[in-house]
Each structure stands twice: as structure tokens, then as C-alpha cells.
C-alpha positions in Angstrom: 25.9 -21.1 60.3 25.4 -19.3 63.6 25.4 -22.5 65.6 28.6 -23.6 63.8 30.2 -20.2 64.6 29.2 -20.6 68.2 30.9 -24.0 68.4 34.0 -22.4 67.0 33.9 -19.7 69.6 33.0 -16.8 67.3 31.4 -13.9 69.3 28.8 -13.3 66.5 27.8 -14.3 63.0 27.2 -12.3 59.9 25.1 -13.8 57.1 24.5 -12.1 53.8 23.5 -12.9 50.2 23.5 -11.2 46.9 20.7 -9.0 45.6 21.1 -8.4 41.8 17.5 -7.5 41.2 14.6 -6.4 43.3 13.2 -10.0 43.4 16.4 -11.3 45.0 15.8 -9.6 48.4 13.1 -11.9 49.7 15.6 -13.9 51.8 16.1 -11.1 54.3 12.7 -11.7 56.0 13.4 -15.4 56.1 16.8 -14.9 57.7 15.3 -12.6 60.2 12.7 -15.2 61.1 15.4 -17.8 61.6 17.3 -15.3 63.8 14.2 -14.8 65.9 13.7 -18.5 66.2 17.3 -19.0 67.3 16.9 -16.3 70.0 13.6 -17.7 71.1 15.4 -21.1 71.5 18.0 -19.6 73.8 20.8 -18.8 71.3 22.5 -15.9 72.9 25.1 -14.7 70.3 24.3 -11.9 67.9 23.4 -12.8 64.3 23.7 -10.0 61.8 21.9 -10.2 58.5 23.1 -8.3 55.4 22.8 -8.0 51.7 25.3 -7.5 48.9 23.5 -5.3 46.5 24.6 -5.0 42.9 25.3 -1.4 41.7 22.9 -1.1 38.8 24.4 1.9 37.0 26.9 4.7 37.0 24.6 6.8 39.1 25.0 4.3 41.9 21.5 2.9 42.2 21.3 -0.3 44.1 18.8 -3.1 43.5 17.0 -2.8 46.8 13.4 -2.4 45.7 12.4 -6.0 46.5 14.3 -6.4 49.8 11.8 -7.8 52.3 12.9 -6.5 55.7 15.7 -4.3 56.9 19.2 -5.7 56.8 21.7 -5.0 59.5 24.4 -4.1 57.0 24.7 -3.4 53.3 27.5 -4.3 51.0 27.5 -3.0 47.5 29.5 -4.1 44.5 29.6 -4.3 40.7 28.7 -7.7 39.2 28.3 -6.3 35.7 29.4 -3.0 34.3 26.6 -1.1 32.7 26.0 -1.6 29.0 29.5 -2.8 28.3 28.9 -6.6 28.3 31.5 -7.0 31.0 29.9 -9.2 33.7 30.9 -11.8 36.3 28.3 -14.2 34.8 30.3 -14.6 31.6 34.0 -14.2 32.4 35.3 -15.6 29.1 33.3 -13.0 27.0 34.2 -10.3 29.5 37.9 -11.2 29.2 37.7 -10.9 25.4 36.0 -7.5 25.7 38.6 -6.1 28.2 41.5 -7.5 26.2 40.2 -6.0 23.0 39.9 -2.6 24.7 43.3 -3.0 26.3 45.0 -3.8 23.0 42.9 -1.7 20.6 41.5 1.2 22.5 43.4 1.8 25.8 41.9 5.3 26.2 38.4 3.8 26.2 39.5 1.3 28.8 41.0 4.1 30.9 37.7 6.0 30.6 35.8 2.9 31.7 37.9 2.6 34.8 36.9 6.2 35.6 33.3 5.4 35.0 33.5 2.4 37.3 35.2 4.5 40.0 32.4 7.1 39.6 29.8 4.2 40.0 31.4 3.2 43.3 31.6 6.7 44.6 28.0 7.4 43.7 26.8 4.2 45.3 28.7 5.0 48.5 27.6 8.6 48.7 23.9 8.2 47.6 23.0 5.1 49.7 23.4 3.8 53.2 26.3 1.4 52.5 28.5 -0.2 55.1 31.0 -2.1 52.9 32.2 -1.7 49.4 32.7 -5.3 48.3 35.5 -6.5 46.1 36.1 -3.2 44.1 37.3 -3.7 40.5 36.9 -7.5 41.0 35.1 -7.8 37.7 38.3 -6.7 36.0 40.5 -8.8 38.2 38.6 -12.0 37.5 39.4 -11.6 33.8 43.1 -11.3 34.6 43.2 -7.6 33.9 45.6 -6.2 36.5 46.2 -2.9 34.7 47.9 -0.3 36.9 45.3 2.1 35.5 42.9 0.8 38.1 45.2 2.2 40.8 45.0 5.6 39.2 41.2 5.8 40.0 41.2 3.7 43.2 42.3 6.6 45.4 39.1 8.5 44.6 37.1 5.5 45.7 39.0 5.1 48.9 38.6 8.8 49.7 34.8 8.5 49.3 34.8 5.4 51.5 36.8 7.1 54.2 34.6 10.2 54.1 31.4 8.1 54.5 32.8 5.5 57.0 32.5 2.7 54.5 34.8 -0.3 54.8 36.5 -1.8 51.8 36.4 -5.6 51.4 
């Protein structure tokens, strides 16, 4: 990737991968080895190695236990929402759950939006995070474009601004 970026004239490369559980982080050390090999071979452009860590719970814990090596940057995001059954790995079932809440229990859905915003804020304020990746995307991927998400997004943006965290 770095060599392709160099051919395209990019001044640097960023490479990251997902870490959903502690075991997923083994790639960091391998990427660092490849970066060192590139540098030893005369490659002169910076290559930054990052991780996109899943936020594990509303307290904002990130799945970083098994990360082997120190990444240059950390993204965090939700790829599932606690014990709700809403997950990016099964979008059809997630869409049914969100639709059922939207139609049958909108107050529960509104509370869930608040919980997810709290999850983001906690992840941002309790960890060294550089980028909040695709906030509320789990809801968007199931075609839930509820304006209620905007009601809680300001709080997330304020936390990002206070901590110097970029929003993807």
C-alpha cells in the first residue's frame, strides 16, 4: 500500500485494521516489521500504523488487550451495541430490531441513542483515541436515519472537540 501511495505522490500512508477482540491486534507488530523493512530498503515516506478498536460497552472500554505493539493512531467505533442484538455482522436482524423499536417503543429507541452517545463519550474521554470512526453508522446501515440521532450527536461532538479527537 505504501509503495502504491508513493507512486501516486502521497506524502505518507496510513494503514489500519479492526480490533474487535483482544486476539485481533496481533497484526500491529507485523505491520511495524513491514514498515521497518521498507525503511531499511530505502523507502523514505512515513507509514503510520493504526487500529480501529471496537467499543465493547457503554463504559467505553476498547478491545485493546491483545494489541501486539504500539499503534501510531487509534480509531474507535461501535460495531455492535451492547446486549441489544444490534450489530454490523447481521444487518438484516439489526434492521428488524431497530424497526420494531421505532414502531413499537420509540422511547426505548431514543434512550438507546443516548446510551450509544454515552458509549462514544466514555470511549473518547477514558482512552487515548485519535479518531471516532463512523459514529452511529450501525444505525445508518440499517436505514435508520432518525433525527433523534442528531439530538444526541452534539454531546459526542463536544467531547471530541474537548479531547482533540477527529470525527470520521
